[in-house]
N, C-alpha and C positions, 0 to 999 in steps of 0.2 A: 387225085391224091390229096391236094392241099385244100384247106378251107378258104375258098376265095371270096365267099360272100361274107362281108363284114357286117354282121347283124347287130348294128348299133341299137336296135330296138327289139331284141329277142324277147319273146314272151316266156312264161314259166308255168310250172304246175301250180304255183301260188299266185304269181304276179306277172303281168306283161312288162317287158322292159320299156314300154313307152313308145309304141310305134307312132310315127307321124304320117298322116295321109298325104301331106304335101311332098314328102320324100319317102314314101312308104317302103320299108325294108322287109316286107313280107309279101307273099303272093297276093296279087289283086286281079280282079276281073272286071272288065268293062260292063258286063251285064249287071254287076252289083254296084254300079256307080263308083268303082274304084275303092270300095271298102276293103280294108285288109282282111286276110284270113290267117289261120294259124299254121298253114302248111310249111312254112319255112322256119319254124321254131326248132333250132338245131342245138343239141347238147353233146357233151363228150363224157357223160357219166360212166360209160363202159369203155373208155379209152379209144373210142372210135366215134366218128360223127354219125348221129342218128337223129331222126325227128323225135321231139319230146314225147309225142303220143305213141311212139313205138318202143319206149324204154320202160322195162318193168321195175322202175325205181321211182320214188318220190323225189323230184328234183325242182329246185327253184333256180331259174336262170335269169337273173335280172340284168338287162342290157344297159348300154351307155346312156340312152336318153332318159330313162326313168331314174337311173342313178344320179344323173344331173338334176332332174326335176325335184327330187326329194332330198338333195343335199348330201348324198352318200359319198364320202371320201375314204372311209375305212370300215372295218368289219363291225365296229360298234354302231355306226350309222345304219348299217344294213338291217338292224333289227326291226325298223319300222316297216320294212317290206316283207318280212318273213315271220309268219306265226310259228310258234314253237322254237324260235331262236332267241336266246337271251345272252347278252354280252355285258360283262361287268369289269370294272377296274378297281383295284384296291390301293395298296401302299404306293404304287406309282403306275403310270400308264403302261409300263413294261409288264406289270402284273395284270394283264388283260386275259379274261377267260371266257370262252364260248361254250354254250350248252345248247343241245338240240333235244327236244322232247323232254326237257328237264334233266338231262344227263350231261355232265361235264366234270372237269377237274378244277377244284379250287386252286387259286394261284398262290403266290408268295413262297413257293418252294421250288427252286430250280431243278431239284432232283426228280420232280414229278412231271411226267410227260402228259401231253394233252389227250383227252378222250375224243375231242373234235380236232381233226387234222386240218392244218392250213397249207394249201398248195398254191403257189404263185407261179404261173407260166410253167406248170409241170414240175416245179421244184418243191420238194417237201421242206417245210420250215419247222424247226424244233419246238417252238413254243408259240402260243396264240398271240403273245405280245408283239410279234413281228408284223402282224396285220393291223396294228394300230398306228396309223400314220397315213400320209397322203399316198394312196396306191397308184397315183398317176392317171394316165389316160387308159381307162378300162374299156374293153370290148363288152365284157359281161362278167358277172359273178355267178357261179353255180353253187347252190347249197344242196348237198346230198344227205338225206336223212336216213338214219339207221347205219348198221355196220358196213364199212366199205373196204375192209382189210384185204380182200382178194386182189383188188387192182391198185389200191392206194397205199397198202402197206400198213406198218405199225401205227398204233396210236390213232386209229380211226374207228374205235369201237362204238362211238355215238354218231359219227357222221363226218363229213368233209366240207370245208369251204374252199372252193377252187376259184382263184382269180385269174382271169385271162385278159391280158393287156392288149391294146391295139398294136398291130405289127406295122412295120414300115410299108409305105406305098410307093408305087413307081410314078405317080403323078405328084408334082410339087404342090405343097400346101402347108398351112400352118394355122395355129390357134393362139390367141392371147386372151387372158382373163385377168381382171382386176376387181377386187372385192373390198368393200368397207362395211363394217357393221358395228353394232353396239359393243360395249366392252373394248372399244377402240380396236376392233378386229381389222386387220389389214392383211391382204394376201394378193400375190401376183403369181401367175404361171404363164408359161409360153411353151409352144412346141413347134417343131418344124419337121417335115418329112418330104422325101423325094428321092430321085435317083442320085447316086453318088458319081460325080465326075462324068455325068452324061451317060452312065452305063445303063444298059438294058437288063443287066443281070444282078446288079448290086444296088440296094436301096437302104436308106438310113432313116432313123427317127430319133430326135432329141427332145427330151422333156425336162424342164426345170421349174421349180416352184419354191416359194418362200412364204411363210405365214407367221403372224404373231398376233397375240391377243392378251389383253389384261386378264387378271385372275377373276374367277367367279366368286371367290370368297375373300372377305376382309379378314385380316389376321391381327389379333391382339398379341403382342410380343412380350409384354411385361418388361422385365429388366434385361432381356436379351440373353445371349449376345446377338441374336438375329434382330435385324431391324426391317425385315421384309414384311410389308403390311398387306400383301396380297398373296393368294395361293390359287392353284388350279388355272394357271395361265398357259399360254401356248407360245412356242418359238422354235421353228425348225426350217430347214431347207432340204431340198432333195434334187438329185440329178439322175436321170435315167437315159441311157443311150442304147440304141439297137442298130444292128446291121442285118439285113436280109439278103442272102445270096442264093440265086436260083440259076445255076449254071446251065440247066436244060430242063426238059419237062419231066425228068425222072428223079430230080434231087432238089431239096430245099435245106438251107442251113440258116439258123437264126441265132445270132450272138447278142446277149443282153448283159449290160453292166449297169449297176446302180449304186448310189451312195446317198444315205440320209443321216442328218445330224440333228438332234433335238437337245435344246438346253431350256429346261422348264423348272417350275416349282410345283411339284405334285407328289403326294396329295396330303393335304391337311384334313383331318377329320373334325366333325362337329359333334357335340353331345346331343343325343336324342333322349336320354334320360340321365339326370345327374343324381348320383347316390350320396350317401352320408360322408364318404371320404372327401367330398368337396370342401367340407369345413376344415379339414386338415390341410388341404392344398391351399386354400385361401389364407389359412393361418401362416403358412410358410412363405407364400409368394405375394400376398396382398389380397385385397378384397375382390379383385376382378381377375382371378387366375384361371377360372373355369366358368362355363356358362351355368349360372344359377339364377333361376331355373333354366332348364334346357330350352332353347328356342332355335332348333336346327335350321329353319328356313329363313331366319335372319341372315344366314350364310356368314356367320362369324366363327372363325376357328381360333383356338388358343394354342399358341406355340412359341416358345422362347428360342427354339433351335432351328426351325425352318425345315423345309423338305426339298432341297435342291435335287434335280434329276437330270442326268445326261445319258442319252442313248445314241449309239452309233451303229448303223446297219449298212453293210456293204457286201457285194458279191458279184460273181460273173457266172453266166450259164451259157451253154452251147447246145442247141437242139438240131439234130440232123434227121431228115426224113428222106429215105432212098427207096425208090421202087425197084424191086428185084423180081425176077421171073416168078417166084413163088409167093410174093407178098411185099408189104412195105416194112422196111427196117427203120425203127425209130431209136435214136440215142439221145439221152438228155444227161449232160455232165454239168456239175455245178460245184462251186466252192463258195462258201458264205461265212461271214463273221458278224456276230451280233453281240453288242456289249452294252450293259446298263450299269451306271454308277449312281448311287443314291445316298441321300442323307435323310434323317427322319427324327422328329421329336416323338419318341416312343410313347410318351404318356399323354400327349395332346392337351397339355395345359401349359401355363407360363411358369409353373414350378419347375425347377431344374432337377428332375428325377432321373430320367434315363433318355439316351439318345443314340442314334447311329450317325456316324460322321462321314461325310463325303470327302475322303482324303486319300483315295486310292486303295483303301483296305476294306471297302464295302461295295463289291461289284460282282456281276456274273458275266462271263464271256463264253459264247459258243462259237466254235469253229467247226464247220460241218462240210464234209466232202460227200457228194452223192453221185451215183451213176445208175441210170436205168437204161436197159436195153429191151426193146419189144420187137417182135416180128408178128405181123398180122396179115391175114389174107382171107380169101373167101372162095368157095366153090358154089355150085348151084344149090347144094343142100347144107353147107356148113360155113359159118363165119368163125374163124379160129384166131387165137392170140396166145403166144407164149412169151415169157419175159423173165428178166432177172433184175433185182434191185440190190445195190450195195450202198452202205452208208458207214461213214467213219466220223464220229462226233467227239470232239474234245470240249469238255466243260471245265473251265477254271473259275472257281467262285471263292471269294473272300468275304468274310463277315466280321463286323465289329459291333459291339454293344457296350456302351460306356455308362458308368455311374455319373449322374449329374451331381452338382455340388450339394444338392439337398436330398440325395438318395438316402443317406444314412439317417438323417432326421426324419424323413418320411417313413422309412421302413420301421424305425424304432417306434414311432407314434402309432402306426396301424397295428403293429404287433402287440404293444402294451395295452392299447385300447381293446383289441380283440380278446386278449386274455382276461382283462377286467370284466368284459361283458359276459364271457363264458362262465366265470366264477360267481358272478353276482347272484344268480338264482340259488346258489348254495350258501349264501350269506357271507361270502368272502369279499372283503373290500380291498381292492388293490389301489395303491397310491399311484395316481397317474400324473402327478406333478412333474414338470419338465420331462415329458415323455420322450423327447428327442434324444435323451442321453441314455436310454435303456440299452441300446445295442452296444454302446461303448462300455457300459457296466458289465454286460455279458461277455464281451470279448477281452476285457482287461486292457483295452487300448485307450489312448486319449481321445476325447470327443473329436470327431471329424477325421480320425485316422483309421477307422475300421474299413470304410469304403471311401477312398479318395477320389474326388471328381476327376474325370478324364481317364481313369483306369477302367479295365474291363476285359472282355474276351476279344481275341484275335484268332479266328479260325480260317483254315484254308482247305478247300475240297478240290481235288483234281480227279475228274471222271472221264474215262474213255469208254464209249459205247460203239460197238461194231455190229452191223446188221448185214446178213446175207439172206436173200430170199429168192425163191423160184416160184413163178406163178403162171397160171393159164386160165383163160376164160373163153368159152366156146359156145356157140349157138347152133343147134340143129333145127333146121326148118323141116319139121316132120311133114307138114302140109303147107299150102299157101297161107293158112290161117293159124296154124298151131306151131309154136316154137318151144324148145327146151334149151335153157342156158345153164351151163355148169361151170363153176370156177373153183380153183383150188390153189392154195398158197402154202408153202413150207418156209418157215422163218427160223433163223438162228440169230439170237440176240445175246451178245456177250458184253458184260459190263465189269469194269474194274474201277474201284474207288480208293483213292489214297487220301487220307484225312490227317491233318495236323492241327492240333488245338493248343492254344496257349491262353493264359490269363496274365495280363501285364503286371499285376501286383502279386502274382503267385497265388491268388485266392486266400490272402492272409486273413481276411475277416472270417471267412468260413472255417479256415483251418484252425482258428483259435478256439472253436467250439466242437471240433470233431473228436478230440481226445477225451478220455474219462475226466481228466482234470478240467478241461474246457467245459464239459457238461455239468460238472460240479459247480463251476463258476456261474453258469446259467441259472442253476437252481438257487445259488446264493443271491444272485441279482434279483430273482423273484421273491425270495424270502425278505430281502431288504425293502421290497415294495409292498410287503404285507401278506404275502402268500404263506400260510402256515408251513413250517418246516416238516411237520409230520405228514403233510400231504405227499411229500416226495418218496415216501415209502409205499405209496399206493400206485395203481395203474394211472390214476388221474395225474399225479405228479410227473410220472414218466412221459405221459402224453404231452404235458405242457413243455417239458424239455425238448421232446421231439419236434413240437411245433416251432419252437424258437430256432432249433438247429436247421430244420427244413427250410425256414424262411431266410435264414442267414446264408444258406447254401443253395440258393437257386442256381440253375445251370450256369449262368454267366459268372457266378462268384465261386464256383466249386473248384478247389485246387486239384481234385482228382482228375480233372480234364487237362490241367496244365502240363505241357510238354508231352501230351499223349498223341502218338501216331498209330494209325491203324491202316490196314489194307484189307479190302473185301472184294470178293469176286463172285459173280453169279452168271449162269448161262440158262437161257430159255430156248427150247426147241419145240415149236408148236405148229400144228396144222390149223388152217382156217379155210373157209370156203363158202360157197353159195350154190344153190340150185333154184332155178326159176322155171315156171311153166306159164306161157302166155297164149291167149287165144283171141283172135280178132273175129268177133261175131259179124261185123260189117265194117265198111269203111269208116263208120262213125264210132264204133264201140270196140274198145280194146280192154281185155281183162288179164289179170295175172295173179299168181300166187308164188310166194318165195320163202325160202329159209336161208339164213346166213349165220355163220359162226364167226364171231369177231374176237380179236385178241389184242391186248395191250400189254407190253412187256413189263416185268417187274423192275424194281429199282431200289434206290436208297434214299432215306430221309437225310437231308443235308441241314441238320440242326442238332443241337445238344439235347439229349433226352436222358433221363435217369430214373432208377427204380430202387426197390429195396434190395435186390440181389443182382442187378446188372443185366437182367433179362427183360425182354418186352412184356412178358407175362407177370413180372414182379409187381409188388405193391408200391405204395408211396415210399420213396427213399431218396438217397443221394449217391448211389453207386452208378457210375456212368454205364450206359447200355452200349455194349460193343456191337451187337448185330443190329444194324439200323435198316436192314433190307425189308422189302415187302414183296409179296408174290405177284405174279401176272394176274391180269384181270381178263375175264372172258364174258362173252355175251352170246346168247342164242336168240335169234330174232325171227319172228314169223310175220308175214305181211300178205294181205290180199288187197287188190285194187281194181278200180275200173276207171278208164280214161275215155271220156266222151267228147267228140267233136261234132257239134250240133248246129242246126239252123244255117245250112249252106256254108258250114265251116267258119262261122263267125263267132261261135260260142265254144268255150272250153270249160268243161265241168269234170273234174277229177275227184274221186273219193277213194280213200284207202283206210284200212284198219290195220293196226299193228299190235304186237305183243313182244316185249323184249325182257329177257331175264339175264341179269348180270350176276356173276359170282366173283367173290373176292374183289368187290368194287373198291377202288383206291380212293379213300377219303382223306383229304388233307385238312386238318383242323388246328385251330389256335387254342392251346391249353391255358392261356393266360400268361405263361412264361416262355413258351416255345411252340414251334410248329411240329406236328407229328402226323405221320401217315398211318391210318388204321385200315385194315382190310375188312370191309363189311361183308358178311357171308352172303347176303342176297339183296338185290335191288330189282324191282320189276317196274316196267313202264308199259302201259297199254292205253290205247286210245284210237283217235280218228283224225286224219288230215282231209280237209276238203278245200278244193281250189276252184276258182271261177274267173273266167275272162270273157268279156263281151265287147266285140267291135259293134257298136250300136249302129242303127240305120242313120243316125245323125252324123253327118260327115265330120270327122275329126274328134268324135267323142268316144273314149274308151273307158270301160269300167273293169277293174280287177279287184279281187278280194281273196282272202284265204282264212281258214279257221283250223285251229288245232285243239283237240281235247286230249290231254295227256295226264293220266294218273300215274305218277312216278313215286313209288313208295319203297321204303326199307322193309326187309323181311322182319318177321317177329323175333328172330334170334337176337340175343344180347350181343353187343359189340365187344369183340375180344380185346384184351389188353387195355381195359378202361378202369383202373383201380379206384379212381375218384368219382366214378359215375358221371363224368362230365358229358358223356354221350348217352345218358340213360333215357333221354326223350326220343331217341331215333327209332327203336324197334316199332314197326307197325305204322310209322308216321310218314307223311309226304316229305320228300326230299326238299332241301333248301333250294331256293332259286328255281323252283319248278312250278310255275302257275298251272292250274288245272285247265284253264281256258285261255286262249289267246287268239286274237283275230286281227287281220290287217286289211286295209282297203285303200284304193287309190283311184281317183277320177282324173282323167286328163282330157282336156279339150283344146283343140287348136283350130283356128279359122283365119282366113285371109282378112286383112284390113286394107281396103282399097286395092289398087293394082300392084303395089310394091311391098307392102308390109304384111306381117302376120302376128297374131296374138296367141299366146299359149298359157293355159291355166292348169295348175296341178294342185290337188289337195290329197294328202295321204295321212293315214292314221293307224295307230297300233294300240290295241287294248290288251292288257294283261290282268287276269284275276289275281286275287291276293296270294301271297306266298311268303315264306319265312326267308330272310336274307342271311341267316347265320347258320354255320355248319352244325352247331350244337342244338339248334331249334328252340332256343330260349324264347318264350312268347314276346318279350318286348322288341324283338327283332322283326316282327311281322310287318310286311308292307301291304297295305290294302290295295285293292284293284285300282288301276289308273289307266288313262288314255293319253297318249302323246300325239299331237297333230302338227304336221308340217304343211306349209303352203308356199306356192311360188306363182308369180304373175310375170310374164315376159312379153315384151314387144320388140320386134326386130324386122330386119329385111327378109324378104322371101328366100333369098339365097344364103341366109345366115351370115352375111358379111359383117353384120353387127347385131347384137341383141342386148337389151337392157332388162335386167331381172330384179324384181323386188321379192325378197324371200323372208320367210320366218320359220324357225325351228322351235318346236314346243310352243306353239302359238298361244296356248292358254296357260302357259307357265305352270304346268303340272308339277307338283312337288312329290318327289319319290326318292327312296333310298336305293343305292346300288347294293351295298353290303354293310351290314351292321356287325359290330364286334365288341368284345369285352374290353373295357379300359384296363391298361396294364396295371396290375396290383391295386385295382380300385374296386374292392368289394368282392362278395362271394354270392354264388347262386343259391346257396343252401343245400345243394346236392353234395354228397360226400360218400365215402366208402361204405357208410351204413345207411344212407338215405338215397333212394332212387326216385322219390316223388318230388316234383317241383311244386314249391309253395311260394306264391308271390310275396307273401309277408316276410319270407326269409331271404329274399333276393335283394341284396344291397349293392349290386354292380352298377357302376357308371357305364352306360352304353354309348359308344361312339359309332359314327357312320360316315361313309363316303356317299355324297349325294349325287343324284343325276343332274345333268346340265339344266340350267334355267332357260327361260325364253331368250332366244337370240334372233336378231333380224338385221337386214342390211340390203345393200345394192351390189349387184355384180354386172359388170360390163364385159361382154364377150365379143371377140372379133375373129372372123375366120376368112382365110384367103386360100 
């Protein structure tokens, strides 16, 4: 019943987990000089233990040894081992998003759930960000590609990342690790396992770790108030305890408790292209307020407010497995809480324009209760499984967005200069002297009183999401070679969102221009600047007034949100499922074909949005949108594959082809002033996965590699509810963060050194072809193809009592962008309600980006007893 082989070196469809011939954890044969084979590669992709080569699913199962060799401690590190997997972080490490085959959910919106599910020890986690952190002592990580909703539930329409930690052992032992690296990186971890109180039925395991590191980026703070001169640092500690109770040979119970705390500064962005608004910013804050010109890989960020980040993650789970006469009953109960508090310089310059304050009013907190029950059994002809899944998730989110002390001056200047530029071709000269006073002239307030520094929005969102699901997955062994697997799931997802929004100054600046009298004052202010009064009897004049009102009434300044409370409810009731047919032509060749229907629940956008009429379909305007919901996302997936175990079972060669069609794909995009979720009518992903593993005849030498070709594209249909054509480049284009080609490879070599020592070498690499890193696909956000290489050299005792490792990550210091985005209120793309064609000459945006990690290196000392 239990998985008693701890496969610390499990192989995978893409990559072997790093088997060592000295302590080989796969089947070996004396006839083959003790060279490992792939017969013990076990995965749980179908919620039961199966040999990898018998599973009709593309699975990457990376085991402990290779995770260690390649420096993997979290899901972001995992990308180097998994072609087709991309993981990025944006405004904080909490906003970490995984994509498989180019499909995933953009972060920065807590109301939007993941397309790639994260499951840790059988417990579903609500957002990908929980997987960014020290995952502790891992037995393996399984990456399942394609929809997995039948068994893994909601929000797995693109795939699943399943982390399996090491369980307690009944023999006493422990590990210690100390690391020092560049950027003054320091880390220690220790674990101990063994029987509790001398018991033969109760064992425990305790793991503790702490790590810290200086920041990757230098920070120019200008006049402050922040004096933090580094960003993208690391500082956290984690504790994980387990108890394993085996009262008899028919029952197993595993209790896990964990706690992690992070206090860091992440993430400051750098400029990758600096637009003409830089002159205004430098005029306000001094000559070095923004990178001019942009030099992103100098790794200098500009921020007068800083980006403090605090994350707390804790939880308890209990898994019970009981053998019954009809099968095995499995119960997994869990309660978890995850909270992130963040601050941010929203303009990423030293000008004091806008910011979010880490003061207890800018956080997201998830409290999640989950319960899964499964009953699985088998007969001569059938393997069957039935189960139910229950989840109750509470989301408490607060947001602030504050005017900086120079917000009014900056907004005034860009507004007046923009109007002057638009009228110049008509021969109208606008007086732009003292441009910072224009807004005060339009509002009728004293200079500096239209938008007072420190004022802004204070919004709160409380969402409860309840899920009830029934599922079954069954395999019929038609013959010894031919199997048919069918799975079905029925899910009910209910969500209720309570929203309360306020603006600390009541939105007085915007309110001063919303009335007819206020708009007349705007026109008068423009006339005083040289705009002919007669122009305001024409549509051009009305448009000028609307432009001023619209910019003075951006969502965080709009009084129509002040004191606004809403309640929204929605319910999704959906079927999902799969059917697979597999045929084993010989012991070496296994083939399969499958269809799967995946589902990801609808939800709510947790940000302020507005339009001309208060509807998502409305044009540009300042009326708050009441209905912030978006519909469920669906995917139909087709896959064929062949798994080959060749050359005396020393070579694994797997090939699969896939086609996936998503409807109502949930796209989260930054509109320059707020985040909004748009339902894209169609997204398709088609391509090939190829995986290779070779236990070479050279004792101790293993080669593994993988390749993914994925063409992931939007349909040709226009994006609904896009009045400004901000997403006009999407139809027919490849999705953001979706490389067409990606490949990974790893070479591991281990050999004895004398009678008592051994040496181990590992070199791993990941190549990604070019892709656009921005959800709007603006060309300046394209990342060219790049390769990241990691390496590790180790020398230690044969019995692993001590090992010293020299390691390097991103050895060649490859420079690449994780995500690029538009600088807040810093330029225009040139796209508008009347223009769908991107013209580089019209693009004045300052583009910012979060960078990938630079080269890091260091020494690690390990001890095992």
